[in-house]
N, C-alpha and C positions, 0 to 999 in steps of 0.2 A: 670124396678128398674135403678137405678140410680148408681150403685156401686161405683163409683169414688166416688162421695159425701159423701153416707154414710160412706165410708172407713175413710173420714176425720174425721168423728164423733167416730170411734172408735179408731183414731188412738196413741191417750194420753194414753187410758189403755194399749194397744198393746204395744207401747214403753215401757211403766211401768215395763209392765210384761217382756218384752225383758232383760231389765237390770236387774231384778233380777235375771233372768236365769245366765246371764252373770257374775254377782256377784257370782254366786254358781255352778259352773261348776261342773259336773259326770263325770265321765268316764267307759266308755264298757257297759254291758248287765244292770248292777243294778245301777240304778237313782232315788231311793226313794226320795230325794227332788225334784228333777225334776219331777217326777211322779206327786206327790203333789202338785204340782206349778200348773202344766197342770189340774188333776182334780178341783183344787180351781176354775180355770180359766173358765173351759166349766161347772160350775155346774149348774147353772141358765138355761141353756139351756136344749131344748127340746128333746137330745141326748139320745139314750141309750149306754151306755156307760158299759166298760168289761176292766178288767187290765189283762196283761200277767199273764201265771201259771210259767211259765221258767224264763221270764223276765221282767220288769219293762214298759212294752209296756200301750198304752190308746190304746183302739178303740172307738168309737164314731159312732152313726149313726144316722144319721136324716133320719128320712121318710116324704116324704114332703104328700101333701094334695091330691095326684092323683098318682092313679098307673103309672108305670115306671121302666126304668132301673136303674141301680146303679153307679155312678160314684167312683172312689176312689182318695183322695186328699193323699198326706204324707210329714211329715216334721219329721226330726232325730232331738234326741235329744241330743246326746253325745260329750262330749267335749272331748281335747288330754289332755297328760300328759306334757303342758307346762308350763313354770314359764311365767306368763303374765309380760311384761314389757311396756304397752302402757302408762302409765300416766294418765288412765281416773279416771275418780272420782268414778264409779263403777265397778273397774279393779279386778278380781277375786284376793284372797291371802290364795286359801288353794291349789298352787302350780298345780293347772288344769288352761286350760283356754280354752273358746270358741274361738279357732284361725281359725275356717272354717266357723265360722259362722252360727254352727244349732241353738243358741241361737234364732235367727230371723228366721229361719225355723221353729221353734217351736210356735212360738209367732206367725209367721203369718199366720198358721194354725187353732191357735185358732182365729185370726180376719176372716178367714172364715167363720169359723164355727159359729161365731155371726154374720156377712152381709147373711149367708144361714139362718138361724134360724130364720130370722127376715122376712124371704120371706118362711118358709117352708111350707103353705096354698099351694100358687104359685108353688109348683114346682109338677112335673111328675114323681116323681121317689124318689132313695135313694142317698144320699152322705153317704162315710164311709170316716171318717177321721183316719188316720195311724198314731200316735203319734211313733215315733221308735229307741228305746235304739241303741246302739253297731254297726254305721254303721262302723267308724274308723276302720273296719279290722276284725271284730267279729260275720260277715254276720247276724245281727240283722232282715234285713227283711227276711233271711230263718227262724229264727225262729218264727216272726210273720205269714209266709204263713202257715208251719205247726200248729201252733195253731187255724189257721181258719180266719186269715183278708180276705181271697178273696172270702170265703162265711160268712161274716159279717151281709150281709143284708138278706140272704137267697138265694142270687142268686150271679153269678159271675159279676165281675164290665164288663161292657162294653169299659172304656177307664180310664188312668190312669195317672196323673200328680203331676208332684212335681216341685218346684221352688228351686234353689241351689244360693245362693249368691258368688260374686267373688272381691276381692277387687281390682284387675286388670284390671276392665273395669268402666266406665263410670257408673256416679251414674243414677238409673234407665232407662238402657238400656236392654232391655229383649232379649237375643240371644239364638239360636236352630239351630238345621238342622234335616231335615231326615235320615234316615236310621244311619250308625255306628257313636254314639256321645261321648262316651266316652271309654277307653280301658279295656280291661282284667287286673287285675291284680293276680299276681302269686307269687309265693316264692322257691327260690334254695336255697338250704342249702347242702353244702359240706362238708366235714369231709376226709382230709387227714391222713393216716398211714402211719408210716414211722418206723425208730428205735431209739430211744433217745440217748443221750451220752453227753460226756463233749466240751462243746463248743470250745476251742483248739484243739480237734482231731476227724472234721467232714466227715474225710473219715472211721472213724469208726461207723459213724452213716447212719443211711437214714432219711436225714435232709427231714420233711416235709412242712419249711415255703419255700423255695425256688419254690417248687412245687406248692404250692397253689398262690403264687405272680403269677405265668408264668400261673395258669388257670384264675387268674385275668384279664389277658392279651388278652391272646386266646379267652375270652369271648367277649373282644370288639374288636377283628378280626372277630371273628363270625357273628356279626353281619354287618359288613361290606362287607363280602363274601361269606355268604352261608343266605343271608333273602333279600328277594325282595324287591327292592329298592321303590316300588310302595306299598309295603304292611308291612307299619313301624313298627320295633319292640324298645323296649328301655329294655337293661338290665344294670343295677347299682349295682354295689357291695356297700353293706352302713354296713357290719360288717364284722371284721375280727381277730380273736384270735389266739394265740400262745404261750405257754411257759409261767412260772412267775419267773424264775431265768434266770438274763442276761448272766448265762456262762454256761447254761445247752439247750443242743437242745432236743425239746419236742418231745414226740411219736408222736402226732399229730398235726394238724394247721385245722382252721375251717373257712368257709366265707358265708355270707350268700347276696342273690341278692332281688330284688325286679324285676319281667320281668311281664313287658308289651306290648299287642298285640292287634291288631285292626280287626283281624280273630280269627275263630277257625283254619284254615286250618295253620297259624304261630304257634297258642299256640300248635298244635298237633306238629307241626316239633321239636319244641322247646322242647314241655316236653319230647322228647324220646331222642332227641341229644346232648344233655346239659349234660345230666347225662355222656353217652357216650363218649363226648369232656374230660369230668373230669377223666374218667376212663383212655383213653387212654395216656393225660398226665402223670399221677400219675405211670401208669405204665411203662414209658417209663424213670422214675425215681426210678423203685424198690417199690414202693409205691402202697400201694391199698386203696381206696375211697367208702366212704359211700355217695351217692348223691340221695338227694330227692325234686321231684320236685313237689311242693303242688300249685293245684289250688286254687284259691279264688274265685274272683268275675268274672262272664263273660263279655264280650263285652257289653255294655249298647247299645240298638237298638232303636233308636226313629221310631215308626212307621210311613211310608211317608204319608199316610193320616190324622192321628191324627195331626200330624206335620203341616202337607199345613192350617189344620182347625186352630191349633194353634195361627199360624203365622198370620192368617185373624183375628179371634177374637181380638186377645191382641192390633192389630194395629186398628182394631174396638174401643176398648174400649179404650185404650190411645192415640190413632195416631200413625200415620204408621212411624214418626220418631223416638218412642218409642223400634220398634222392627227390629233388623237385623239379615241377617241371618251368622250363623258362619260356617266360610271358611273351615275349617279343623277340624278332630275329635280334643280329647283332650286326654293327655294320662294319666292323673286322670283316677281312679277309680270308681264304684258307685256302692253299692250292690240294689239300686232302679233297675238297670239292672237283678234281681230276678224278680220283679213285672212286668216288662217289655217283659219276657219271655212268661207271663202266659196272659198278658193283654196287648190290643195297645193302646198307651199312647207316653206322651214325656216327656220327660228330660228339663227343661229351665236354662238357667242362666242369674241370675240379678248383672249388675254391681250395685255394692256399695261402692264405693272407694269416700272417703269424699271430699269435695272442696280444702279443703286446703293440698291435697297430690296431686302431679303432677304424672301423669301416668310413666314418666320414673324413679321416684322415689318410685313410690307403690311396697308396700312388697306385697309378694304372701300369702296366706292362709296357714295355719299352722308356720307360723311368729309369734315370740312370739310380737312382735310390729304391727302387724296388726291389723288397726281399721275399722271396718265398719259401714255405715252410716245408723241409722236405720230411716231415712227420709224414705227410700224407703220400709216402711211396711206397710203402707196403701195401696200402690198399689200392693205390693205382696198378700196383705190378698184380696183387690178387684178382681185380674188377676186371682187366683184361683178360686175364686167363680166364677168369670165369665166363666169359662172355665167348670165347672160343670152346670150353669145353661144352657149351650149351648147344652146341650142334654136332658135336664130335663124341658124343656118349648117347 
């Protein structure tokens, strides 16, 4: 089968779907319009389709003409609460935005379903198409695992794949690496309790504000002095709040931080030591602390064997110049990590920077002005289909 040639034939419809998804972005675990568009797009295909009970997921099972194993392909569907400023003629106007390219992931997975459905009788095994809500911080993959996506075909998949576009890499370049691919994502919440009072008499209060400020700086020093240089972590304080009136010392002050690690060892270390650090600093100033370290997404770990196969298969399909090894892990996080913890597979990045955007001026994913070139969709669909076929023929 010539999946590259065939993907060119489905490209107009897949691009049209992507742009319709882009016009109507939805956030979170409840994506009724998105789910409806996906169901309409796959309605004519020979799939066994189910929808989620707790979330608006879609699962399609394609059963090949011959017995064999199962392969899982995933596309996430949710957007971000970002006001779009791209100026595209199909830009969102509802206050949300597909600023991470999940509209391409969804449309590309529909394209893969179309390509594979056309060859159903040739396949020795099954393909599970996993259309997932809630990737952006809500763990939609976990909901789908609990609802049985890994058993959708009647047996656990032998391989799982997902492609994620990004705007910082050249259009059409596939990148991945064996082992650690992306960081774990975790949340740190700290509330410092003091004793409020009048802003003109701090000596009669126990001011929590400078204590929170000291904790912010201490977190940065912690990274440089307590963490192994060759096992990087990122701690970024993104939320600070205290007080209402300018002349009132508040009773409490709060911070929130995102914490990224590349290993379980560093994650275990930080989960115990960061709350203790905050407690020690607060105690030194006569304050108390409520500190919560919430684990969110685990490290995304690509299977070494599957990833080597992936790089070879994509090079065979598209040419070796289209496949590059990713030198270092990315500090972003992915809940596809939950799938890879259960099934050997590979998470792949696909460059989608438009030709009119230079590398040094390219905005990152999640920016209100980021654009993704949907010319990559045909080859994204072909790549996913080809990876499935490599296990089913």
